[in-house]
DRENPALO-744696 format. One line per 4 residues: number of its first residue (from 1); their letters; for each residue x, y, z of C-alpha. Coordinates in steps of 0.2 Angstrom, whole numbers, plus 5000, padded with zeros to 4 digits. Example, Ala and Ser with C-alpha at 12.3 -4.5 7.8 and 13.67 -1.06 7.14 Angstrom:
// DRENPALO-744696
1> AS> 5062,4978,5039  5068,4995,5036
This chain:
// DRENPALO-744696
1> MSEF> 5839,5531,5376  5833,5527,5359  5817,5534,5351  5810,5516,5351
5> ERRK> 5813,5514,5369  5805,5531,5373  5789,5526,5363  5788,5509,5372
9> DQIQ> 5789,5518,5389  5776,5530,5384  5764,5516,5377  5768,5506,5393
13> EGVQ> 5764,5521,5404  5748,5525,5394  5742,5507,5395  5745,5506,5414
17> SGAA> 5736,5523,5417  5721,5517,5406  5720,5500,5416  5721,5509,5432
21> LVGR> 5707,5521,5426  5696,5507,5421  5699,5499,5438  5694,5514,5447
25> VAVI> 5678,5517,5436  5673,5499,5438  5674,5501,5457  5664,5516,5456
29> ITDA> 5651,5507,5446  5651,5492,5457  5648,5503,5472  5634,5512,5464
33> IGAI> 5625,5497,5458  5626,5490,5476  5620,5506,5483  5605,5506,5470
37> AREV> 5601,5488,5474  5601,5492,5493  5590,5507,5491  5577,5498,5479
41> GDFV> 5577,5484,5492  5573,5496,5506  5559,5504,5496  5551,5487,5492
45> SDGI> 5552,5482,5510  5544,5498,5515  5530,5495,5503  5528,5477,5509
49> EMQE> 5527,5483,5527  5514,5496,5522  5504,5483,5513  5504,5471,5528
53> AARA> 5499,5486,5540  5484,5490,5529  5479,5471,5529  5481,5471,5548
57> AKRD> 5470,5487,5549  5457,5479,5538  5458,5463,5549  5456,5473,5565
61> QAVT> 5441,5482,5557  5433,5466,5552  5435,5459,5570  5428,5475,5577
65> SGEP> 5413,5476,5566  5410,5458,5563  5410,5460,5545  5423,5454,5532
69> AADD> 5433,5467,5523  5425,5470,5506  5440,5469,5496  5450,5455,5505
73> PDLE> 5442,5438,5502  5454,5430,5514  5447,5439,5529  5432,5430,5537
77> ARPA> 5418,5438,5547  5421,5436,5565  5409,5440,5579  5411,5456,5588
81> GDDA> 5410,5458,5607  5414,5445,5620  5414,5431,5607  5428,5439,5598
85> LPEP> 5440,5438,5613  5452,5423,5614  5448,5409,5626  5457,5410,5643
89> DGGP> 5474,5402,5645  5468,5384,5649  5455,5383,5635  5437,5381,5636
93> EDHP> 5437,5368,5650  5445,5381,5661  5433,5395,5657  5423,5401,5673
97> DAR> 5406,5398,5664  5411,5380,5660  5410,5374,5678
């Protein structure tokens, strides 16, 4: 085997090893980016759920007290007590007091 052929084989082996290394590193990075995106998405989803729960609690408080929540203009004042209950299944005409 000539000196030239040995060097060619060494260079070929080095290039193949380098390409394989780059491929493995790329897979690691791709997996890491996917995992990070999944975790960030879960975190944002949790935040949205907490925000919706807080709005629902404010809405419930507004219904109970008959006053709108001070910091949520979308919530309207609703009457408390019997007037706050939904109509029976059939609507107002089926209500016992309507007869």
